[in-house]
C-alpha positions in Angstrom: 59.3 153.4 155.6 59.5 149.6 155.3 62.5 149.4 157.7 60.6 150.9 160.7 59.3 147.5 162.0 62.8 146.3 162.1 64.0 149.4 164.0 61.2 149.1 166.6 62.0 145.4 167.1 65.6 146.2 167.6 64.8 148.8 170.2 62.5 146.3 172.1 65.2 143.5 171.8 67.8 145.8 173.1 65.8 147.0 176.2 65.1 143.2 176.9 68.9 142.5 176.5 68.0 139.7 174.2 71.2 139.3 172.1 70.0 136.4 170.1 66.8 138.2 169.1 69.0 141.2 168.2 71.0 139.2 165.7 68.0 137.6 164.1 66.4 141.0 163.6 69.6 142.5 162.2 69.9 139.5 159.8 66.3 140.1 158.6 66.9 143.9 158.2 69.9 143.1 156.2 68.1 141.0 153.9 65.4 143.6 153.6 68.0 146.2 152.7 69.4 144.0 150.1 66.0 143.7 148.4 65.6 147.5 148.7 68.9 147.9 146.7 70.7 149.3 149.7 73.7 146.9 149.3 76.2 148.9 151.4 73.9 149.5 154.3 73.0 145.8 154.1 76.7 144.8 154.2 77.3 147.0 157.3 74.1 145.7 159.2 74.9 142.0 158.4 78.7 142.4 159.2 77.6 143.8 162.5 75.3 140.9 163.2 78.0 138.4 162.4 80.5 140.2 164.8 77.9 139.9 167.5 77.5 136.2 166.7 81.3 135.6 166.9 81.5 137.5 170.2 79.0 135.3 171.7 80.6 132.2 170.6 79.3 129.2 172.3 77.3 130.9 174.9 74.0 130.8 172.9 72.1 127.6 173.0 69.4 125.9 170.8 69.0 128.0 167.8 72.4 129.7 167.7 74.0 127.7 164.9 71.0 128.4 162.7 71.1 132.1 163.7 74.8 132.3 162.6 74.0 130.4 159.4 71.1 132.8 158.5 73.6 135.7 159.0 76.3 133.9 156.8 73.8 133.2 154.0 72.5 136.8 153.8 76.0 138.1 154.0 77.1 135.8 151.1 74.2 137.1 149.0 75.0 140.7 149.5 78.7 140.2 148.9 77.8 138.1 145.8 75.8 141.0 144.7 78.5 143.5 145.1 80.9 141.2 143.2 82.9 139.8 146.0 82.5 136.2 144.7 85.2 134.6 146.7 84.1 136.1 149.9 80.5 135.1 149.0 81.5 131.6 148.6 83.1 131.4 152.1 80.0 132.5 153.7 77.7 130.3 151.6 79.9 127.3 152.7 79.6 128.2 156.3 75.8 128.6 156.1 75.4 125.3 154.2 77.6 123.4 156.8 75.1 124.1 159.4 71.8 124.2 157.5 72.4 120.8 155.8 72.9 119.2 159.2 70.1 120.9 161.1 67.4 121.7 158.5 65.0 119.6 156.4 66.1 119.5 152.5 62.9 121.5 151.7 63.4 124.2 154.2 63.3 127.6 152.5 66.6 128.8 154.2 68.5 125.8 152.9 66.9 126.1 149.5 67.8 129.8 149.2 71.4 129.1 150.1 71.8 126.3 147.8 70.2 128.3 144.9 72.5 131.2 145.8 75.4 128.7 145.4 74.2 127.5 142.1 74.3 131.1 140.8 77.8 131.5 142.1 79.0 128.4 140.3 77.6 129.9 137.0 79.3 133.3 137.7 82.7 131.2 138.2 82.0 129.8 134.8 81.4 126.2 136.3 78.3 125.2 134.4 78.4 121.5 135.3 78.5 122.3 139.0 75.7 124.9 138.7 73.5 122.4 136.8 74.1 119.7 139.3 73.1 121.9 142.3 70.1 123.3 140.5 68.9 119.8 139.5 69.0 118.8 143.1 67.2 121.8 144.3 64.6 121.5 141.6 63.9 117.8 142.7 63.3 118.9 146.2 61.0 121.7 145.2 59.0 119.7 143.0 58.5 117.1 145.7 57.3 119.9 148.0 54.0 121.8 148.6 52.0 122.6 145.4 50.6 126.0 146.5 51.4 129.1 148.2 53.9 131.9 147.7 56.8 129.6 148.2 55.8 127.4 145.5 55.2 130.4 143.0 58.6 131.7 143.9 60.3 128.3 143.4 58.7 128.0 140.0 60.0 131.4 139.0 63.5 130.7 140.3 63.4 127.3 138.3 62.1 129.1 135.2 65.2 131.6 135.6 67.6 128.8 135.7 66.1 126.8 132.9 66.3 129.9 130.7 70.0 130.4 131.8 70.9 126.9 130.5 68.8 127.3 127.3 65.8 125.2 128.2 63.4 127.8 126.9 60.2 125.9 126.6 60.7 124.5 130.0 61.3 128.1 131.3 58.3 129.4 129.7 56.0 126.7 131.1 57.4 127.3 134.7 57.1 131.1 134.5 53.5 130.8 133.4 52.6 128.4 136.3 54.4 130.5 138.7 52.4 133.6 137.5 49.0 131.6 137.7 49.8 130.6 141.2 50.6 134.4 142.1 47.1 135.3 141.1 45.8 133.1 143.8 48.4 134.0 146.4 48.4 137.9 146.4 45.2 139.9 146.9 46.6 142.8 144.8 48.2 143.3 141.4 50.7 145.7 142.8 53.2 143.5 144.5 57.0 143.4 143.8 57.0 139.7 143.2 54.4 140.3 140.4 56.8 142.7 138.8 59.6 140.2 139.0 57.4 137.6 137.5 56.5 139.8 134.5 60.2 140.5 134.1 61.0 136.8 134.1 58.5 135.8 131.7 59.5 138.8 129.4 62.9 137.4 129.2 61.7 133.9 128.3 59.6 135.3 125.5 62.4 137.5 124.4 64.7 134.5 124.1 61.9 132.7 122.2 61.9 135.5 119.6 58.4 136.8 120.7 59.5 140.4 120.9 56.1 142.2 121.1 54.9 140.0 124.1 58.3 140.4 125.7 58.2 144.1 125.5 54.8 144.4 127.2 55.9 142.3 130.1 59.0 144.2 130.4 57.2 147.6 130.3 54.5 146.2 132.9 57.3 145.1 135.2 59.2 148.5 134.9 56.1 150.4 135.7 55.4 148.4 138.7 58.9 148.4 139.8 59.2 152.2 139.7 56.0 152.6 141.7 56.9 150.1 144.4 60.6 150.2 144.5 61.7 153.6 143.3 64.2 154.4 140.6 67.3 153.3 142.4 66.9 149.5 142.8 68.7 146.5 141.2 65.4 145.0 140.0 64.9 148.3 138.2 68.3 148.2 136.6 67.8 144.6 135.5 64.5 145.6 133.8 66.3 148.5 132.0 68.9 146.0 130.9 66.4 143.6 129.5 64.6 146.5 127.6 68.0 147.6 126.3 68.7 144.1 124.9 65.1 143.9 123.3 65.7 147.2 121.5 69.1 146.1 120.4 67.5 143.0 118.9 65.0 145.2 117.2 67.8 147.4 115.8 66.5 150.4 117.9 70.0 151.5 118.9 69.2 155.0 120.5 66.5 153.3 122.7 69.0 150.6 123.6 71.6 153.0 124.6 69.2 154.9 126.8 68.1 151.9 128.7 71.6 150.4 129.1 72.8 153.8 130.4 70.0 154.0 132.9 70.9 150.4 134.1 74.6 151.4 134.6 73.7 154.6 136.5 71.5 152.6 138.9 74.1 149.9 139.4 76.7 152.4 140.1 74.6 153.5 143.1 73.4 150.2 144.3 76.3 147.7 143.6 80.1 147.9 143.4 82.1 148.5 140.2 83.3 144.9 140.6 79.9 143.2 140.3 79.5 140.8 137.4 76.2 142.7 136.7 78.3 145.8 136.0 80.5 143.9 133.7 77.5 142.6 131.8 76.1 146.1 131.4 79.5 147.5 130.2 79.5 144.8 127.5 75.9 145.5 126.4 76.4 149.3 126.3 79.7 148.9 124.4 78.0 147.0 121.6 75.3 149.7 120.9 77.9 152.6 121.2 80.0 150.8 118.7 77.1 150.8 116.4 76.7 154.5 116.9 80.4 154.9 115.7 81.7 155.3 119.2 84.4 152.7 118.9 86.8 154.2 121.5 84.1 154.4 124.2 83.2 150.8 123.3 86.7 149.7 123.7 87.1 151.3 127.2 83.9 149.7 128.4 85.0 146.2 127.1 88.2 146.5 128.8 86.4 147.4 132.1 84.2 144.4 131.6 87.0 141.9 131.1 89.0 143.5 134.1 86.0 142.9 136.4 86.1 139.1 135.4 89.9 139.1 135.9 89.4 140.4 139.4 86.8 138.0 140.3 88.9 135.1 139.1 86.2 134.0 136.5 87.4 130.9 134.6 88.7 131.1 131.0 86.0 128.7 130.1 83.2 131.1 131.2 80.7 132.1 128.4 80.6 135.6 129.6 84.5 135.9 129.5 84.6 134.5 126.0 81.8 137.0 124.8 83.5 140.1 126.3 86.9 139.2 124.9 85.6 138.3 121.5 83.6 141.7 121.3 86.8 143.5 122.5 89.0 141.8 120.0 86.7 142.7 117.2 86.5 146.4 118.3 90.3 146.7 118.6 90.9 145.1 115.2 88.6 147.5 113.6 90.1 150.5 115.4 93.6 149.4 114.2 92.5 149.3 110.7 91.7 153.2 111.1 88.7 152.7 109.0 85.3 154.5 109.8 83.6 153.2 106.7 80.2 151.7 106.8 81.5 148.3 106.6 82.9 149.0 110.1 79.3 149.6 111.4 78.6 146.0 110.8 79.8 145.0 114.1 76.6 143.7 116.0 78.3 142.4 119.1 76.4 140.3 121.7 74.4 141.4 124.7 73.3 139.5 127.7 69.9 139.7 129.3 
């Protein structure tokens, strides 16, 4: 239903033989498909848009380099989400090469590409480069407008990154400020960005050990996401993962298994098996399965998690790789001991939110 405006616009642009407009609409449709969790459809749409851009070559004038850059940035994002990190890097670089020359530093398109690049460096295990990129983006955002949806989104993104690097009080402050701005921006409480903000704040509170508050924000986010986005969406999967980690920390293992399993089921329908997010879920589910005495199942999932990082070329210094390999080693050592005693149930493992 939400894609019909794009389809109508494409029909009109096709009738007018306006190829540049067709490419722009296809880029926006591809980005919308990504947000709806339809990653493979998004990839097909954006790939087609890029082929049209390449076919036209230098025949377009004026906006054409930025048209191609927008397509490349969106294409990089969908490939990143699908786990094709090296391909994503190539497209992000192409987009940045144009955007940095032709756009103001605070332009939303350039900010979006740079934040995507920062996340990519994190996935590659290059924390220093990730932090340098984020610090520069943060400086630009803070020097920008102090109101509007763009500001609230920027604050929530900064909160997410601050949490990623362990600056929890800073993350909490930015999340609260972002949510406060949202109340002034949106005229309804039923908006996807409000759901994302609740999940973001829940994660920060969770890291701070404020479990009861975190659970409420996670549940509010999930209820709203299911209503607005449906059951098969990456954001829904992410919130199930967050609830799984919360229940893991509360030693409510069956509930944790249930949410991690739901997360994995959604991911298998919306992203590829080579995605870092899938590796994360394999690790998380393995830890709670081990606690239930299902060591062989846990070992297989952890092997899959490590294999994904191997395929993606994730550095040996990556915290995620170290975590998965440590958990795998512990499970294998206990399996080799052929012991099913209660002492073996002491494996806690570590999960990632």
